[in-house]
Backbone bond lengths (Angstrom), bond angles and torsions (degrees), N, CA, C in turn:
res aa  C-N    CA-C-N  psi(-1)  N-CA   C-N-CA  omega(-1)  CA-C   N-CA-C  phi
1 M - - - 1.412 - - 1.531 107.66 -
2 V 1.321 115.71 136.07 1.444 121.31 175.50 1.505 106.32 -94.64
3 N 1.325 117.21 127.74 1.461 119.54 177.57 1.576 108.02 -130.69
4 T 1.194 118.45 126.94 1.423 125.36 -174.61 1.592 109.15 -132.72
5 T 1.294 114.38 129.18 1.552 118.47 177.38 1.567 105.24 -117.47
6 V 1.356 111.62 132.16 1.494 120.68 174.19 1.485 105.06 -113.71
7 W 1.295 119.79 137.10 1.411 121.99 -177.85 1.430 112.72 -110.63
8 V 1.414 119.95 143.83 1.450 125.52 179.42 1.515 104.37 -96.12
9 H 1.323 111.02 137.06 1.489 123.59 -172.35 1.474 105.76 -89.34
10 S 1.333 113.69 140.61 1.497 119.63 171.51 1.560 107.40 -101.99
11 W 1.352 116.28 121.57 1.466 116.24 -173.33 1.557 104.87 -107.09
12 P 1.293 127.01 164.78 1.563 118.07 0.69 1.506 110.00 -81.78
13 A 1.299 118.70 154.74 1.400 128.16 174.54 1.574 110.84 -94.51
14 P 1.337 111.96 147.39 1.532 114.34 174.83 1.573 110.12 -49.36
15 C 1.234 115.96 135.37 1.608 120.30 175.11 1.515 106.98 55.09
16 G 1.388 118.73 22.66 1.526 113.88 170.90 1.431 111.41 77.91
17 K 1.321 120.36 -7.95 1.525 121.23 176.05 1.518 112.47 -107.90
18 P 1.318 118.19 138.11 1.525 121.96 176.45 1.523 105.86 -75.50
19 S 1.325 107.07 142.09 1.581 117.93 170.38 1.519 109.93 -113.72
20 L 1.307 113.17 174.39 1.447 113.33 -176.55 1.529 110.68 -68.32
21 N 1.297 116.31 -29.69 1.407 122.42 -178.90 1.637 113.95 -69.57
22 D 1.332 110.70 -20.38 1.513 114.99 177.86 1.553 118.43 -77.77
23 W 1.281 114.24 -14.96 1.440 121.00 -177.49 1.512 115.27 -66.11
24 M 1.294 115.74 136.05 1.530 117.43 -171.08 1.480 112.24 -107.32
25 S 1.275 121.11 -117.71 1.509 122.88 -174.52 1.549 111.19 -93.40
26 P 1.262 114.29 155.94 1.511 121.27 -177.38 1.582 106.29 -71.58
27 M 1.411 110.81 140.29 1.494 113.44 174.94 1.512 106.47 -113.39
28 I 1.257 122.78 -37.51 1.541 120.65 176.50 1.441 106.35 -108.53
29 T 1.404 116.13 129.67 1.466 118.35 -175.05 1.458 113.85 -102.43
30 H 1.330 117.73 -26.00 1.543 119.62 -178.79 1.469 109.43 -168.56
31 I 1.382 116.52 161.34 1.514 119.12 175.72 1.495 102.70 -80.33
32 G 1.421 116.50 135.34 1.434 125.91 178.11 1.557 109.83 -82.18
33 T 1.364 114.95 -56.62 1.480 116.25 -179.12 1.531 107.46 -147.96
34 V 1.354 113.88 166.47 1.438 123.91 -179.22 1.485 100.55 -139.35
35 A 1.357 117.91 121.36 1.406 120.91 177.41 1.482 114.98 -81.46
36 V 1.447 115.18 134.21 1.321 121.27 175.06 1.584 108.38 -120.78
37 Y 1.278 118.44 123.07 1.407 122.20 -172.02 1.479 112.11 -82.39
38 V 1.286 119.76 121.96 1.458 122.77 -174.16 1.553 110.05 -127.91
39 T 1.265 115.90 147.70 1.478 123.94 -178.64 1.527 113.94 -87.80
40 D 1.378 115.14 -23.99 1.482 123.17 -179.91 1.509 106.32 -134.56
41 Q 1.278 118.84 108.14 1.423 120.33 -175.14 1.566 111.20 -71.22
42 D 1.339 115.09 -38.96 1.454 117.36 177.12 1.454 115.61 -62.00
43 A 1.371 118.34 -41.95 1.434 125.30 173.44 1.475 112.29 -62.25
44 A 1.367 112.87 -43.61 1.537 112.91 179.76 1.522 112.80 -69.47
45 L 1.263 118.12 -38.24 1.505 125.60 176.14 1.484 108.96 -53.65
46 K 1.354 117.73 -50.94 1.411 126.26 179.86 1.444 113.69 -59.32
47 F 1.341 116.52 -46.29 1.453 126.51 179.50 1.606 106.14 -57.73
48 W 1.329 118.49 -53.98 1.435 117.84 -169.32 1.525 113.91 -77.15
49 T 1.313 113.99 -23.76 1.556 117.86 176.16 1.432 111.39 -91.35
50 D 1.335 122.93 -48.82 1.421 122.52 -177.24 1.456 120.80 -79.33
51 Q 1.423 114.56 -33.63 1.456 122.65 -178.44 1.522 115.33 -98.17
52 V 1.253 119.63 -38.33 1.382 129.38 -178.09 1.613 111.73 -87.73
53 G 1.362 111.87 -36.98 1.483 114.88 179.42 1.568 114.93 99.14
54 F 1.354 114.83 8.21 1.482 115.74 179.94 1.602 105.53 -76.43
55 E 1.299 113.47 164.62 1.497 117.52 171.50 1.642 109.73 -110.97
56 L 1.264 108.57 152.66 1.539 118.31 176.50 1.544 105.64 -74.30
57 R 1.377 114.42 119.50 1.442 122.21 176.82 1.477 113.51 -92.98
58 T 1.334 117.07 -44.88 1.536 120.27 -171.72 1.615 102.97 -147.86
59 E 1.333 107.54 138.12 1.481 118.20 173.65 1.523 106.51 -142.02
60 R 1.365 115.77 117.15 1.543 123.26 -175.26 1.527 103.92 -139.47
61 A 1.337 115.12 149.37 1.397 118.27 177.56 1.542 107.63 -80.38
62 M 1.371 120.41 142.23 1.348 125.09 -179.27 1.676 104.19 -112.84
63 T 1.300 112.87 -45.49 1.484 118.88 177.74 1.527 102.60 -139.08
64 E 1.369 115.15 -175.45 1.424 119.26 174.27 1.492 115.24 -59.83
65 S 1.336 117.49 -30.05 1.509 121.33 -173.01 1.504 110.05 -118.14
66 A 1.312 124.15 -0.11 1.467 126.68 -175.21 1.529 109.91 -125.01
67 R 1.292 116.38 148.19 1.533 125.28 179.08 1.489 109.85 -127.60
68 W 1.301 117.82 148.78 1.312 123.11 164.20 1.523 109.32 -86.42
69 L 1.429 116.86 113.98 1.445 118.09 -174.81 1.421 108.10 -121.13
70 E 1.339 122.80 125.25 1.518 127.53 173.78 1.458 110.76 -113.12
71 V 1.325 116.94 126.48 1.525 122.62 179.85 1.479 103.12 -126.74
72 A 1.359 116.31 144.67 1.454 123.26 175.04 1.510 108.74 -158.55
73 P 1.421 109.66 162.63 1.446 117.98 176.28 1.547 107.28 -61.74
74 P 1.418 116.90 143.83 1.449 115.55 172.51 1.466 118.95 -49.57
75 G 1.333 119.07 126.59 1.429 124.86 -179.07 1.495 118.14 81.43
76 A 1.348 117.68 0.28 1.490 118.01 179.74 1.484 111.23 -78.63
77 D 1.335 114.30 156.82 1.401 123.58 173.79 1.548 116.36 -82.63
78 S 1.300 112.73 -27.73 1.437 120.72 -179.39 1.492 112.78 -101.05
79 A 1.395 118.75 160.82 1.483 120.49 -179.74 1.500 110.24 -146.75
80 L 1.299 118.47 157.94 1.431 121.91 168.80 1.507 110.68 -93.94
81 V 1.272 117.23 141.42 1.492 122.85 173.48 1.351 104.02 -100.30
82 L 1.411 117.90 123.32 1.523 119.61 174.93 1.554 106.28 -91.00
83 Y 1.292 109.38 88.43 1.429 120.77 -172.21 1.575 112.81 -78.75
84 P 1.359 120.51 129.47 1.429 122.37 -179.57 1.565 111.77 -65.18
85 A 1.290 119.70 115.74 1.406 124.87 -178.31 1.542 110.86 -56.77
86 A 1.305 112.55 -39.62 1.458 120.05 -172.54 1.529 112.40 -54.36
87 I 1.337 121.45 -21.16 1.427 119.75 -171.81 1.637 107.82 -105.06
88 M 1.373 117.15 6.96 1.472 124.90 177.69 1.449 107.84 -123.43
89 D 1.324 111.67 108.69 1.548 117.09 -179.98 1.500 116.05 -57.67
90 D 1.324 117.20 -34.11 1.347 124.98 179.82 1.414 121.32 -102.10
91 W 1.422 118.34 24.26 1.375 121.60 -165.33 1.566 113.05 -68.18
92 Q 1.382 115.24 -23.21 1.526 117.47 178.31 1.520 111.56 -67.12
93 A 1.328 119.53 -25.10 1.459 124.04 174.75 1.492 114.56 -78.58
94 R 1.354 116.85 -13.91 1.425 118.60 -167.62 1.562 105.61 -104.24
95 K 1.282 120.25 74.13 1.450 124.20 179.01 1.575 113.20 -86.42
96 P 1.255 119.76 134.50 1.478 119.46 179.58 1.450 109.36 -82.62
97 S 1.334 115.52 157.01 1.465 124.06 174.57 1.530 102.34 -129.72
98 V 1.387 113.80 92.46 1.473 115.24 -173.73 1.616 103.98 -124.80
99 V 1.327 111.66 139.61 1.490 117.05 176.21 1.587 104.06 -128.14
100 F 1.308 114.67 124.05 1.498 120.27 177.10 1.528 110.50 -91.86
101 V 1.265 115.36 135.16 1.461 120.63 173.08 1.564 111.00 -90.34
102 V 1.309 119.78 134.69 1.433 129.47 -175.09 1.470 109.84 -127.23
103 D 1.265 118.31 146.11 1.488 125.69 176.39 1.556 109.88 -74.23
104 D 1.186 120.70 -45.32 1.496 125.24 -178.50 1.527 106.58 -128.13
105 I 1.308 114.95 94.24 1.477 116.05 -176.09 1.571 112.95 -73.27
106 E 1.292 121.80 -22.70 1.459 121.12 176.30 1.493 108.59 -68.80
107 A 1.344 118.62 -49.65 1.463 121.43 179.11 1.532 111.64 -60.32
108 T 1.418 116.79 -43.82 1.430 123.12 -177.83 1.605 104.39 -59.61
109 Y 1.193 117.48 -53.42 1.513 125.65 -174.26 1.611 108.05 -57.26
110 D 1.304 113.57 -48.35 1.437 120.49 176.70 1.499 116.55 -63.16
111 Q 1.374 119.33 -40.43 1.351 124.15 177.24 1.601 111.71 -70.06
112 M 1.292 116.02 -39.27 1.492 120.47 -175.80 1.556 108.04 -74.23
113 T 1.363 115.88 -35.92 1.464 118.93 173.81 1.560 112.90 -66.30
114 R 1.286 119.83 -34.58 1.434 126.71 175.59 1.574 107.63 -67.32
115 N 1.295 118.38 -36.59 1.462 125.64 -179.77 1.469 109.61 -76.64
116 G 1.316 122.59 -0.99 1.468 121.73 178.01 1.472 114.25 92.39
117 V 1.342 121.49 9.22 1.518 119.21 -179.39 1.453 104.07 -74.17
118 S 1.356 117.65 144.56 1.487 128.05 174.33 1.512 107.51 -96.70
119 F 1.448 109.06 127.48 1.438 116.60 176.65 1.486 112.82 -101.23
120 S 1.383 121.62 129.56 1.356 128.10 -178.19 1.537 108.03 -89.62
121 Q 1.383 119.38 -21.37 1.435 128.15 179.08 1.546 107.45 -134.41
122 E 1.311 119.77 105.82 1.407 122.50 179.37 1.565 107.85 -58.48
123 L 1.325 118.06 165.62 1.380 121.96 -179.93 1.466 113.18 -68.07
124 V 1.286 121.25 124.24 1.474 128.08 -177.91 1.510 114.03 -132.25
125 D 1.294 116.29 155.51 1.423 123.60 175.08 1.482 106.91 -88.76
126 M 1.371 121.55 124.03 1.366 126.42 174.66 1.568 103.68 -109.16
127 A 1.406 110.92 175.43 1.437 119.16 -178.88 1.500 112.28 -65.24
128 W 1.417 116.21 -26.26 1.480 124.70 -174.61 1.529 108.97 -105.32
129 G 1.299 121.58 -5.32 1.482 123.16 178.82 1.509 108.24 143.94
130 K 1.374 112.50 -175.29 1.419 119.44 -177.05 1.622 111.76 -82.73
131 F 1.246 117.26 147.18 1.490 123.52 -177.80 1.609 111.18 -142.55
132 A 1.294 114.06 146.02 1.510 119.97 166.42 1.516 104.83 -147.77
133 A 1.351 112.84 163.82 1.420 120.20 177.85 1.539 111.58 -134.62
134 F 1.280 114.77 137.86 1.487 117.61 -179.96 1.515 110.04 -130.01
135 V 1.422 115.63 161.83 1.445 118.77 -177.78 1.567 109.09 -119.54
136 D 1.263 110.71 145.72 1.559 113.98 178.60 1.487 113.32 -90.36
137 T 1.312 120.39 -167.17 1.477 121.20 -177.58 1.489 114.84 -65.80
138 D 1.253 120.31 -17.00 1.384 123.13 -179.17 1.549 115.63 -105.63
139 G 1.335 111.41 5.20 1.581 115.64 -179.06 1.486 112.52 87.61
140 N 1.236 122.53 3.75 1.410 122.38 -179.30 1.544 106.21 -76.47
141 E 1.378 115.76 137.74 1.445 121.29 -173.98 1.593 110.94 -98.63
142 F 1.241 115.50 141.35 1.454 121.80 -178.40 1.525 110.51 -135.84
143 G 1.344 120.73 137.22 1.457 120.91 -179.92 1.514 112.01 -98.69
144 L 1.385 115.74 157.13 1.474 121.07 166.03 1.465 106.91 -123.53
145 R 1.261 114.75 140.53 1.514 120.25 175.94 1.511 112.02 -141.51
146 T 1.337 115.69 162.73 1.434 119.53 175.74 1.535 108.98 -90.13
């Protein structure tokens, strides 16, 4: 689950610069969606639900040939939108940088590998924890970390 808080500042700040003690109440509580541009929505939906283990949260018609599809880990506040690349002229320039946090990275890595997910970065120990990266059906890369 991705959780981000943005704070609203109470002015005036001493010397005109805000300090950490000046921050007030949260304005943004979490990330709602992240768009992933896909060329085949059906293949992408199957990948994320059957291979990665996400659930389909939302499916709505956008056009006659495109749908708004949201997938997410069960119980998560945030979701990925499997956005049809065909209706975005500059979709190739819009690459996501998403890292998913997992409780048990070894088990997740093993299960996703058994499910046929291709990893571009095998599971490694980093100074800050374990990390791996996988690619979806359109070559978008996603990270896993503890």
